[in-house]
C-alpha positions, 0 to 999 in steps of 0.5 A: 442544432446539436452540432452547433451546441457541441461546437459552442461547448468545445469553443468555450472550454479553456481549462485543461483536463485534470490528470489523475494518477492511478496506482494499483495500491496505496504506498506501503507506509500508508497501510496498517499492515506495515505497522502491524508487521513492525510491531510483531517483529519488535515483539518477537525480538523483545521476547527473544531477549527476555525469555530463556527458552526462546533462542535467537535462531527461532526468533529470526525464523519467526521474523522471516516468516512474518516478513514473508507473510507481509510480502505475500499480503502486499503482493495479493493487495497489488494484484487486483485492486486499484488506488486513485491518488487525488493528492496531486 
């Protein structure tokens, strides 16, 4: 009897299966880390322009450190988590 019910269910199913995209993480522009990095870089550059004892080489070194930390954080985020995109 179970085989009859199964075949009836298969025959009445007409819709196609829903396709869900699986990415490892959200896109970078949807994360708070990107906005934080941009804010910190802007703050460093403004402080460099305004302060007399904060020169350009030190400012650009700090910007490079912040950008590198952001890249490491994104790499760690992509290494193990999964993101399901239901917007499609």
